[in-house]
DRENLO-919010 format. One record per residue (C-alpha): residue number from 1; residue in one letter; chain; x, y, z. Coordinates in steps of 0.25 Angstrom, whole numbers. Layout:
% residues N
NUM_A_A_X_Y_Z
...
END
This chain:
% residues 569
1_M_A_-129_42_125
2_N_A_-118_39_135
3_T_A_-105_33_129
4_L_A_-105_22_139
5_F_A_-117_15_133
6_L_A_-109_14_119
7_V_A_-97_8_126
8_A_A_-105_-2_134
9_A_A_-113_-6_122
10_T_A_-100_-7_114
11_V_A_-92_-15_125
12_A_A_-104_-25_127
13_A_A_-105_-27_112
14_F_A_-90_-30_112
15_I_A_-89_-39_122
16_F_A_-103_-47_117
17_G_A_-94_-47_103
18_Y_A_-81_-53_108
19_R_A_-87_-62_118
20_F_A_-98_-69_108
21_F_A_-97_-63_94
22_A_A_-81_-65_93
23_K_A_-82_-78_99
24_L_A_-93_-82_88
25_L_A_-82_-77_77
26_A_A_-72_-86_84
27_L_A_-78_-98_87
28_E_A_-90_-100_76
29_I_A_-86_-91_64
30_F_A_-71_-91_63
31_R_A_-68_-102_73
32_L_A_-55_-96_78
33_D_A_-47_-109_80
34_T_A_-36_-110_92
35_N_A_-29_-121_84
36_Y_A_-28_-114_71
37_S_A_-14_-110_67
38_T_A_-13_-95_65
39_R_A_-2_-91_55
40_A_A_5_-84_66
41_Q_A_7_-97_72
42_S_A_10_-107_62
43_H_A_18_-98_53
44_P_A_23_-86_62
45_D_A_34_-78_56
46_G_A_38_-68_66
47_Q_A_34_-56_57
48_D_A_21_-56_54
49_Y_A_14_-69_59
50_V_A_17_-68_74
51_P_A_9_-75_84
52_T_A_2_-65_94
53_H_A_-4_-65_107
54_R_A_-19_-61_105
55_H_A_-17_-49_114
56_L_A_-5_-43_107
57_L_A_-13_-46_93
58_L_A_-26_-40_98
59_G_A_-18_-27_101
60_H_A_-10_-28_88
61_H_A_-23_-29_80
62_I_A_-29_-18_86
63_A_A_-19_-8_83
64_A_A_-17_-14_69
65_V_A_-32_-12_64
66_T_A_-35_0_74
67_G_A_-32_13_68
68_I_A_-37_27_71
69_S_A_-49_25_62
70_A_A_-55_15_74
71_F_A_-55_29_82
72_A_A_-58_38_70
73_A_A_-68_30_61
74_P_A_-80_31_73
75_I_A_-79_45_75
76_A_A_-79_48_60
77_A_A_-92_38_59
78_L_A_-100_47_70
79_D_A_-103_54_57
80_W_A_-116_43_57
81_G_A_-117_45_73
82_W_A_-113_37_85
83_I_A_-123_26_85
84_P_A_-119_20_70
85_A_A_-104_21_76
86_F_A_-108_14_89
87_L_A_-115_2_82
88_W_A_-105_0_72
89_I_A_-93_-1_82
90_T_A_-101_-10_91
91_I_A_-107_-19_81
92_G_A_-96_-19_70
93_S_A_-85_-21_81
94_T_A_-93_-32_87
95_V_A_-96_-40_73
96_A_A_-90_-34_62
97_A_A_-77_-31_68
98_G_A_-76_-43_76
99_T_A_-78_-53_63
100_Y_A_-69_-45_54
101_A_A_-58_-46_64
102_V_A_-59_-61_70
103_G_A_-63_-64_55
104_S_A_-50_-57_50
105_F_A_-40_-65_59
106_W_A_-47_-78_56
107_L_A_-45_-76_42
108_S_A_-32_-72_44
109_S_A_-28_-85_52
110_R_A_-35_-94_43
111_F_A_-31_-89_30
112_P_A_-17_-81_31
113_D_A_-16_-80_17
114_E_A_-16_-67_9
115_L_A_-30_-61_10
116_G_A_-32_-60_-6
117_R_A_-27_-74_-7
118_L_A_-39_-79_4
119_A_A_-49_-70_-4
120_R_A_-45_-77_-17
121_N_A_-47_-91_-11
122_L_A_-61_-87_-4
123_I_A_-66_-78_-14
124_G_A_-58_-78_-27
125_L_A_-48_-71_-35
126_R_A_-53_-57_-37
127_A_A_-54_-57_-22
128_C_A_-40_-58_-20
129_A_A_-36_-47_-28
130_V_A_-48_-38_-21
131_V_A_-43_-41_-7
132_R_A_-28_-39_-11
133_L_A_-33_-25_-17
134_L_A_-41_-20_-5
135_S_A_-31_-26_7
136_I_A_-19_-19_0
137_A_A_-27_-6_-3
138_M_A_-34_-5_12
139_L_A_-21_-8_18
140_S_A_-13_3_11
141_V_A_-24_13_14
142_V_A_-24_9_30
143_V_A_-8_10_29
144_A_A_-10_24_23
145_A_A_-22_28_32
146_T_A_-16_24_44
147_A_A_-2_30_41
148_G_A_-9_43_39
149_F_A_-19_41_53
150_S_A_-6_39_60
151_A_A_2_51_55
152_A_A_-10_60_58
153_L_A_-12_56_70
154_F_A_3_57_75
155_T_A_2_71_68
156_T_A_-10_74_77
157_F_A_-6_69_89
158_P_A_11_71_90
159_A_A_10_67_103
160_A_A_8_52_100
161_V_A_20_50_92
162_L_A_29_47_102
163_P_A_20_38_111
164_S_A_17_31_97
165_A_A_32_29_95
166_A_A_32_23_110
167_V_A_23_13_105
168_V_A_30_9_93
169_V_A_43_7_102
170_G_A_35_0_114
171_A_A_30_-9_104
172_W_A_44_-13_99
173_F_A_50_-17_112
174_F_A_35_-23_116
175_G_A_35_-32_103
176_S_A_49_-36_106
177_Y_A_48_-39_120
178_L_A_36_-49_117
179_H_A_41_-55_105
180_G_A_45_-69_108
181_R_A_40_-68_124
182_A_A_28_-75_130
183_Q_A_15_-69_127
184_S_A_12_-66_142
185_R_A_22_-55_141
186_L_A_12_-48_132
187_L_A_4_-42_144
188_P_A_14_-37_154
189_A_A_22_-30_142
190_A_A_10_-24_135
191_A_A_6_-18_149
192_V_A_20_-13_150
193_S_A_22_-7_136
194_L_A_8_-1_137
195_V_A_9_6_150
196_A_A_23_12_143
197_L_A_16_17_132
198_L_A_6_24_140
199_L_A_15_31_149
200_F_A_23_35_137
201_T_A_12_41_130
202_A_A_7_48_143
203_W_A_21_54_146
204_F_A_25_56_131
205_G_A_13_58_125
206_D_A_14_73_125
207_I_A_27_74_117
208_P_A_23_78_103
209_I_A_31_73_90
210_S_A_25_79_78
211_L_A_29_82_64
212_S_A_26_95_62
213_G_A_27_105_49
214_Q_A_29_100_35
215_L_A_40_97_26
216_T_A_37_105_14
217_I_A_47_103_1
218_N_A_47_115_-8
219_L_A_51_116_-23
220_G_A_52_130_-27
221_D_A_38_137_-22
222_R_A_30_124_-23
223_I_A_28_113_-12
224_R_A_33_99_-16
225_L_A_32_91_-4
226_A_A_25_94_10
227_I_A_26_84_20
228_D_A_17_85_34
229_P_A_19_76_45
230_V_A_8_67_42
231_I_A_17_63_30
232_V_A_28_60_39
233_W_A_21_53_48
234_I_A_16_43_39
235_V_A_30_40_32
236_L_A_34_38_48
237_L_A_23_28_51
238_L_A_24_21_39
239_V_A_38_19_41
240_Y_A_35_14_54
241_A_A_25_4_48
242_F_A_36_0_39
243_V_A_45_-4_51
244_S_A_33_-12_58
245_A_A_29_-19_47
246_R_A_44_-24_45
247_L_A_44_-29_58
248_P_A_38_-40_65
249_V_A_24_-39_69
250_W_A_28_-42_82
251_K_A_40_-31_84
252_L_A_33_-18_82
253_A_A_18_-20_76
254_R_A_11_-29_85
255_P_A_17_-23_98
256_R_A_13_-8_94
257_G_A_-1_-12_90
258_F_A_-2_-19_103
259_L_A_3_-8_112
260_V_A_-5_3_103
261_A_A_-19_-6_106
262_M_A_-16_-6_121
263_M_A_-15_8_121
264_A_A_-28_8_113
265_G_A_-33_0_124
266_V_A_-29_10_133
267_M_A_-35_21_126
268_L_A_-49_14_127
269_L_A_-49_11_140
270_F_A_-46_25_143
271_F_A_-57_29_135
272_F_A_-68_19_140
273_A_A_-63_24_154
274_A_A_-65_38_152
275_L_A_-78_34_144
276_I_A_-84_28_157
277_V_A_-80_41_166
278_Q_A_-86_51_156
279_H_A_-97_43_149
280_P_A_-100_54_139
281_T_A_-112_55_130
282_I_A_-113_53_115
283_D_A_-115_66_108
284_A_A_-115_61_94
285_P_A_-127_59_86
286_Q_A_-133_45_86
287_F_A_-134_45_71
288_H_A_-129_56_61
289_S_A_-128_58_46
290_P_A_-116_65_42
291_A_A_-118_81_37
292_S_A_-107_78_28
293_G_A_-97_68_21
294_T_A_-98_53_18
295_R_A_-108_45_23
296_A_A_-100_31_22
297_L_A_-87_36_29
298_P_A_-92_36_43
299_W_A_-97_22_42
300_L_A_-85_18_35
301_F_A_-77_23_44
302_L_A_-84_16_56
303_T_A_-83_4_50
304_V_A_-70_2_45
305_G_A_-64_12_56
306_T_A_-67_5_68
307_G_A_-63_-9_61
308_A_A_-75_-18_61
309_L_A_-75_-17_46
310_A_A_-60_-13_43
311_G_A_-58_-23_32
312_W_A_-42_-21_32
313_H_A_-42_-26_47
314_L_A_-42_-40_40
315_L_A_-29_-36_32
316_I_A_-23_-33_45
317_V_A_-25_-45_52
318_R_A_-22_-53_40
319_G_A_-8_-45_38
320_V_A_-4_-42_52
321_T_A_-13_-46_65
322_G_A_-19_-59_60
323_R_A_-4_-65_57
324_E_A_-2_-63_71
325_L_A_-14_-72_77
326_Q_A_-10_-82_86
327_R_A_-22_-90_88
328_E_A_-33_-89_80
329_P_A_-44_-88_91
330_D_A_-37_-75_94
331_A_A_-44_-68_83
332_R_A_-56_-66_91
333_Y_A_-48_-58_103
334_V_A_-40_-50_92
335_G_A_-50_-48_82
336_Y_A_-62_-46_90
337_G_A_-53_-39_99
338_V_A_-49_-29_90
339_A_A_-63_-26_85
340_V_A_-67_-23_100
341_V_A_-57_-13_102
342_Q_A_-59_-7_88
343_G_A_-73_-5_92
344_L_A_-70_1_105
345_I_A_-61_12_100
346_A_A_-72_15_90
347_L_A_-82_16_100
348_S_A_-72_25_108
349_A_A_-72_34_96
350_V_A_-86_35_93
351_V_A_-88_39_109
352_L_A_-76_49_107
353_A_A_-84_55_96
354_A_A_-99_54_100
355_A_A_-97_60_114
356_A_A_-85_71_110
357_F_A_-93_83_109
358_G_A_-102_85_121
359_D_A_-116_86_114
360_R_A_-123_83_101
361_G_A_-122_98_95
362_T_A_-107_99_98
363_W_A_-106_84_93
364_F_A_-112_89_79
365_A_A_-102_100_79
366_G_A_-90_92_81
367_A_A_-93_81_73
368_G_A_-86_86_61
369_A_A_-72_83_67
370_L_A_-77_68_67
371_D_A_-82_64_53
372_G_A_-74_61_40
373_A_A_-61_52_38
374_D_A_-51_62_45
375_F_A_-47_50_55
376_P_A_-35_58_61
377_R_A_-45_68_66
378_A_A_-54_59_71
379_A_A_-42_52_79
380_S_A_-38_65_84
381_F_A_-53_68_90
382_Y_A_-52_54_96
383_V_A_-40_57_103
384_D_A_-45_71_107
385_R_A_-58_65_112
386_Y_A_-52_53_119
387_A_A_-42_62_127
388_R_A_-53_70_132
389_L_A_-62_59_137
390_V_A_-50_51_145
391_A_A_-47_65_152
392_V_A_-58_60_161
393_L_A_-49_49_166
394_G_A_-39_60_170
395_L_A_-30_57_159
396_E_A_-24_70_152
397_P_A_-29_72_137
398_A_A_-14_76_134
399_V_A_-11_62_138
400_V_A_-22_56_133
401_R_A_-21_61_119
402_P_A_-7_56_115
403_F_A_-11_42_119
404_A_A_-23_42_111
405_A_A_-18_48_99
406_T_A_-6_37_101
407_V_A_-14_25_101
408_L_A_-23_31_88
409_A_A_-9_33_82
410_G_A_-4_19_86
411_L_A_-16_11_82
412_S_A_-16_18_67
413_L_A_-1_16_67
414_A_A_-4_1_70
415_V_A_-14_0_58
416_L_A_-2_6_50
417_E_A_6_-4_54
418_A_A_-3_-16_51
419_A_A_-8_-12_39
420_V_A_7_-10_34
421_R_A_10_-25_38
422_A_A_-3_-29_34
423_L_A_-1_-23_19
424_M_A_13_-28_18
425_N_A_9_-42_23
426_G_A_-2_-42_13
427_L_A_7_-38_1
428_I_A_17_-50_6
429_D_A_5_-60_6
430_I_A_0_-55_-8
431_A_A_13_-55_-14
432_P_A_23_-64_-6
433_P_A_38_-60_-10
434_P_A_46_-70_-17
435_A_A_54_-79_-8
436_L_A_68_-76_-14
437_P_A_80_-80_-6
438_G_A_85_-66_3
439_R_A_73_-59_-1
440_R_A_65_-53_11
441_D_A_51_-57_12
442_G_A_45_-46_5
443_R_A_40_-38_17
444_R_A_48_-25_15
445_A_A_44_-23_-1
446_R_A_29_-24_3
447_L_A_31_-15_16
448_W_A_39_-5_8
449_L_A_25_-6_-3
450_V_A_15_-4_9
451_V_A_22_7_16
452_L_A_24_15_4
453_G_A_10_13_-2
454_G_A_5_16_11
455_A_A_14_30_12
456_A_A_9_32_-3
457_L_A_-6_32_0
458_A_A_-4_40_13
459_L_A_5_50_7
460_H_A_-2_52_-7
461_D_A_-11_64_-3
462_G_A_2_72_2
463_H_A_-3_72_17
464_G_A_-2_59_21
465_L_A_-16_55_22
466_G_A_-19_48_10
467_G_A_-23_35_16
468_V_A_-32_42_26
469_T_A_-40_48_14
470_A_A_-42_33_9
471_W_A_-48_30_22
472_P_A_-61_29_17
473_L_A_-58_20_5
474_L_A_-51_12_16
475_A_A_-64_11_23
476_V_A_-73_7_10
477_A_A_-62_-4_8
478_S_A_-60_-9_22
479_L_A_-76_-11_21
480_W_A_-76_-19_9
481_F_A_-64_-27_14
482_A_A_-72_-30_28
483_A_A_-83_-36_20
484_A_A_-72_-45_11
485_G_A_-65_-49_24
486_F_A_-78_-54_30
487_A_A_-81_-60_17
488_L_A_-68_-67_17
489_M_A_-70_-72_31
490_A_A_-84_-78_27
491_L_A_-77_-86_16
492_A_A_-65_-91_24
493_L_A_-75_-96_35
494_R_A_-84_-103_24
495_G_A_-73_-110_19
496_A_A_-68_-115_32
497_R_A_-83_-120_34
498_Q_A_-86_-110_45
499_P_A_-98_-101_47
500_A_A_-96_-87_40
501_P_A_-111_-80_43
502_V_A_-105_-69_50
503_P_A_-92_-65_41
504_L_A_-103_-66_29
505_A_A_-113_-57_36
506_L_A_-102_-45_39
507_A_A_-97_-47_24
508_A_A_-110_-45_18
509_I_A_-114_-33_28
510_V_A_-100_-26_27
511_A_A_-101_-28_13
512_A_A_-114_-20_12
513_M_A_-108_-9_22
514_A_A_-96_-8_14
515_L_A_-105_-6_-1
516_W_A_-114_4_7
517_S_A_-101_12_12
518_T_A_-94_11_-2
519_I_A_-106_16_-9
520_V_A_-109_28_-1
521_Q_A_-94_32_0
522_L_A_-92_30_-14
523_W_A_-104_40_-16
524_D_A_-97_50_-6
525_W_A_-85_49_-15
526_W_A_-92_51_-28
527_R_A_-99_63_-23
528_A_A_-85_69_-17
529_E_A_-79_65_-31
530_N_A_-69_57_-24
531_W_A_-67_49_-36
532_L_A_-54_41_-31
533_A_A_-61_36_-18
534_F_A_-73_33_-27
535_F_A_-65_25_-37
536_V_A_-56_18_-26
537_G_A_-68_15_-17
538_A_A_-76_10_-29
539_V_A_-66_0_-33
540_I_A_-65_-4_-19
541_A_A_-80_-7_-18
542_I_A_-80_-15_-31
543_L_A_-69_-22_-26
544_A_A_-72_-26_-13
545_A_A_-88_-29_-18
546_S_A_-83_-38_-29
547_L_A_-75_-47_-18
548_L_A_-87_-48_-9
549_C_A_-96_-52_-21
550_E_A_-85_-63_-24
551_A_A_-84_-66_-11
552_A_A_-99_-68_-9
553_F_A_-99_-78_-22
554_A_A_-87_-85_-15
555_A_A_-97_-88_-3
556_R_A_-106_-94_-12
557_R_A_-95_-104_-18
558_S_A_-90_-116_-10
559_P_A_-83_-113_2
560_P_A_-68_-112_-1
561_A_A_-56_-121_4
562_T_A_-50_-115_16
563_P_A_-36_-118_18
564_E_A_-31_-128_27
565_M_A_-29_-123_41
566_T_A_-17_-125_50
567_R_A_-20_-131_65
568_E_A_-13_-132_76
569_T_A_-16_-144_86
END
């Protein structure tokens, strides 16, 4: 089949979804209200609660939730064939991702208190503890995993280091320029910044900056400490995330995410233009049964990696981007827009991998490079194949590879920034520091806890990949948490006397998917005698299932009282 048919079908589904389904979500289900005063409007603090233009917020949110898993997970999911991957990307992004994203912004706007307290009010006391435990665990793994992903990318593509540093510097000036100025300055400033970054990448992208060799400390004839470049990069990236989280969101994190998102948009434009010119055919099988390996991981990587059911995205919204929402109706544009963009990114990965080898036999011979949870390797595959594809537009692969690697590394670093900030704000919400004269707000102490905890999880294996190896557990927990997120949305809608059939149906469907995936994955861990993963996965499933059962009983009770909603005239 020609790949252009897949692109045309997906684009048509996304246009229909935004025009009609997103409108249904905004007007009939969540009833987004222009007159509703968001927390960023009513209580701006200049640090996290900062009213943001919807275009700027869209770019920030794209970067904050789109790591390299959005590129690598669909490639891994081709173990099941390209039809399941394509159907999930199209339908999952249109329905599940759109509903979850818009609902997350609505929930963050109407119920801005800490998520555990919201679960206690809507479900019960035990739900508060479960939600807090899962939230802290998931964000900690995201911090460690994205630090490892970013470090692996900078080690594999040293030519992306200098352009990535230029993005940080450019974002600093971009954010400082926009702060306090009229929103009409956004587009010209963004255009100038984007052109400057593209030119810088083209001119200096062939200058690699790498950390080679290994620092080894010997005591006698025994090696006591060995530090490889990945570990050094993880430390440097966590230091950067610490500095970024200390600064106001408008100073560095938001403008850097916006600039990286614009670069990702340019990358997608080049991809689809090259696809129209070359229009390759699909070589991968329509359906495929993996000869070895786990049966659940491709599905988990696809559903979670593409963002459609990544439960921890609700935590990013509540802790970071939801605090910047200027008008409640912007939730449709930002939330559903991100679902569409992530779907297009996932589609580009499926197309590149499915049409990569020229014929069916060669595809089977080379499919071993695409399986498993080796996301850095899959990301390298994406960068290489992308450069080969866009060469038909007259672009040199030596120039395109650093550009694509810079985009992937920039997105991964943006997720790290967002996860660190969200976890820090979550800990502050759970345990606010005492208000003592001359005492700081407690951000620094909790930020140290977040960064040091993420570093310990990432470095405990001695190679900096501790968070990466925990990714299957994160996928299982994230799927369960997505079901819990839909349940919270349904209960909140019910308490507000609004219809909740869509979140309720999605909560049931996702819970069934999570149960099946967990059973299959636990069985694989049992057969592999991976007892730690088996025990942790079983605990996650028991806690999440108990949470959903309590939510089901809460739905049968009388609707809970909703908090007073502040409105502006």
